[in-house]
N, C-alpha and C positions, 0 to 999 in steps of 0.2 A: 505493500499500500505507500503510495506516497502522499506529499503534505507537502503544500505551498508555506516555503515561508518568508515571512514579511521581517526585511531590516532596514531600518530606519535608523540613520544616526542623531538625527533629534525630531523629536515631537512636539508638540506644543499642546500644553492643556486648555479646553475653552468649556467654556458654560453654555448647557442649551438649554431650551424650554420645553418640556415633554408634557403632554397630556398624562393623567393618572392610568388612565384605558391603555393606553401605548406603552407606557413603562411597564405597566404588568405583562403585556405580551411581550415586550424584547427581556422581562427576566426569566420569563417561562422558557423564551427559546434559547437563552445563552445556560439557562439549567439543563435543561435537554441536550445541548452540543458543547455542556463543558466547554464554556467559553466564556470570554467577560464582557460587560456591555459594552465596553471602548472597541473591542476588538470586532463583536458583532456591529459596531455602527458605523467602524473604518469597512470591515465588508461590505457593508450594505450599500455606504457611499460609494466606494469603487464601481460597484456592479451596478449602481444608477448612473453613474458617470459614463461607463462602457455603453451602456443602454442610450444613452444620450447622443454620443460621440457616433455609434452606428445610426441610430433614426438621421442625424445628420448629413453621414455620408448616403445613405440611401436616399434621401431628399435630393442632396447633388446630382446623383446617378439619374434619378429620375429626370430630373430638371433635365440634365444632359440630353435624355432622348425627345424630348418634348422640343430642344430647343435644336436638335440634330437629331431626327427620328431617322430610322433603319428605312433602308429602302429594299423593297424586293427583289432576291433572288441576291441580298448582300450575303447572306450567311449560307447559299446553298451548298458552297464546297464542302461545308462539314457535314453535309445529311448523312452522308456513308459512315462518318465516322463516329453516328450517335448508338450508343446500344442501350436501349431502358431496361435490360434483360426479359425475361420469358413474359411475353403477357398473358 
């Protein structure tokens, strides 16, 4: 089993406000995962930042096709290379 290890040289302590219901859920999850609030919240923030980055790149990709749509036949050369497995 592989584990991801995050090594940081410097961390900042922050103060945040969180409603009691959400805090109870965070505490429940952290207990079940045997982690800390800080580690859990760091991981959640990193995951959301990654999702946001991916959404941004997907939007740029879609906008590129709006600006310059593919033309009929543009990808026909790859038709014989496609393998969708047994249907």
